[in-house]
C-alpha positions, 0 to 999 in steps of 0.5 A: 731618172732613166735613160728613156726619160733623158732621151725624151727630155732631149727630144723636147729640148730639140723641139724647143730650140727648133720652134725658137728658130721657127718663130725667129724666121717668122719675125723676119717674114712678117711686116705687121708690128704687132705680129712681130712683137708677139712672135719675138716674145714667144721666140724668147720664151721657147729659148728659155724653155730650152735652157730650163731643159738644158739644165736637166740634161746638161747637153746642147742640142741642135734644131731639127733642120727639116722641121725648121725649114718645113714650118717656115716654108708652110707659114710663108706660103700658106700663111702665118696663122695656118703654119703656126697653128699647124705647128702648135697643134702638136704641143698638146703632147708636149704639155702632157709630157711636161706635166708628168715630169712636173713633180720631179722638176717644179720648174717645168710648171712655168713651161707648161703655163707658157706653152698653153698661153702660146696657143692663145696668143699665136692663134688668136692675136695674130691678124692676117689678111688672107684669114680676115678675108676667108669669108670672101674666099669661101663665098667664091669657092662655094658658089663656083663649086655648087654652080659650076659642078651643077652646070657641068653635070647638066651639060654633060648629058645635054651636049655629049661633047667634051670640048663644047661642054668645057668651052660653055662651062668656061664662058659661064664660069668667067661671067659668073666670077665677074658677077660674084666679084661685083656682088662681093664688092657691093656687099662689103661696101654696105658692111663697111661701117660695121667692119671698118677693116674690110676693104670692098676691093680686096673682098671683091678680089678674093671672091673673084680670084677664088671663083675663077681658079675653081672654074679653071680647075673644074673645066680642065677635065673636059679639055683632057678627056674625050669621054664626057663621063670620065670628065664628069667623074674628074669634076666631082673628084676635084670638087671633093678635093678642093672642098677638103683642102680649103676646109682643112686650111680654115679648120687649122687657121681659124681653129674650126672643126673640119668635118661639119663644114666639109660634109656641108659643102661636099653634100651641097655640091654633090646634091646640086650636081645630081639634080642638074645631071637628072635635069640634063637627062630629061632635057636630052630625052624629052626635049631632043637636045642633041649635038 
């Protein structure tokens, strides 16, 4: 086998020992016994893969410390499901590499099978509260982005005063967040018989929290810029960034396609903002609303 292949195998070997250590770190971080059991088994398999490759190269390699700390940090802050799915998404190229070497090294067929199973086990069996309540977060985000971006767009032309618009938007947003949290609680309580694991209080918290954070982010430009149009442009930009960020999180954590959901949420928010902006124009022009 050429030196190029040996270097590629050493790279794969380094990847296996790195992921072995990442899974061990995750075992220390999680409390759920089922999740611990899954992670321990996969960490053991990653070490076995490392040893299979070591027999081919006859060399020991150290884990990639940057990758080790990076994925450990991502998983501990953004959630186990997101971090490990994000990491495992890179394993398709590793499986293709192993497949090319399988004829020369039949022992790699076992590695390929186990790598494929990791995706099913890690990505489907791990249960995590922040992912289970994702629908509540989406509810809060959707409503805040659509309602408040629309309201701020309408107020921008009607009031023409940045701080006044920001203050009114904040009052509207806080009131709406409490209303949404209450609605989420009642809705979850009605569904509790069907979804026994979903706690109405937690559903209300996630909905209200997502809403109020979005409110503060969207009204902030009106306290920064004196020009109402700069502030509105910032609101619309923030809306797209928030939609893109959360859609990316969900697309990884729940293995969903990114673009359909992103385009749906972005188009809905921008459409409502455009309609509200137009309404504000007519109110200011024909009803004489001014400050």
